[in-house]
C-alpha positions in Angstrom: 5.1 9.6 10.4 1.7 11.5 9.1 -0.9 9.6 8.1 -2.9 10.5 4.9 -6.2 9.2 3.7 -6.0 6.8 0.9 -6.5 7.9 -2.3 -9.3 5.5 -3.9 -9.7 4.2 -7.6 -13.1 3.7 -8.5 -13.8 0.5 -10.9 -15.3 1.7 -14.3 -18.4 -0.5 -13.5 -21.8 -0.3 -11.3 -23.2 -3.6 -10.3 -26.5 -4.0 -9.2 -25.7 -6.7 -6.8 -23.6 -6.6 -3.9 -22.2 -10.5 -4.8 -21.2 -9.0 -8.2 -19.6 -6.4 -6.9 -18.6 -9.1 -4.0 -16.8 -11.1 -7.2 -14.8 -8.4 -8.2 -13.3 -7.4 -5.1 -12.3 -11.3 -4.3 -10.3 -11.4 -7.7 -8.9 -7.9 -7.1 -7.8 -9.1 -3.7 -6.6 -12.3 -4.8 -4.1 -10.7 -7.6 -1.8 -10.0 -4.9 -1.9 -13.3 -3.0 1.3 -14.0 -2.3 3.3 -11.5 -4.3 5.9 -9.3 -2.8 4.0 -6.3 -3.3 1.5 -4.7 -0.7 -1.8 -5.8 -2.3 -4.5 -2.9 -2.4 -7.8 -1.8 0.3 -10.6 -3.0 -1.9 -14.1 -1.5 -0.7 -17.6 -2.2 -2.3 -19.7 0.7 -1.8 -23.7 0.8 -1.7 -25.1 3.7 -4.0 -28.0 6.0 -3.2 -29.9 4.1 -6.6 -29.2 0.8 -4.4 -26.6 -0.2 -7.0 -23.1 -1.1 -5.9 -19.4 0.0 -6.9 -15.6 -1.3 -6.3 -13.1 1.0 -5.2 -9.2 0.2 -4.2 -6.2 1.8 -3.5 -2.6 0.3 -3.3 -1.3 3.6 -1.4 1.7 1.7 0.8 1.4 4.6 3.7 -1.5 4.3 5.8 
């Protein structure tokens, strides 16, 4: 089986603090808790402008 890079989807907002982005990350992960679907991979990324974005993917094959 071949591995492929996940296709990331970026959330539309840019956050001033890592805490704000982390709250959204937790909310996205929590939506899939105890569900039958495979949950997304969720990351908080820091931009060069010292702001943060949240990106996620729900590719099932990793």
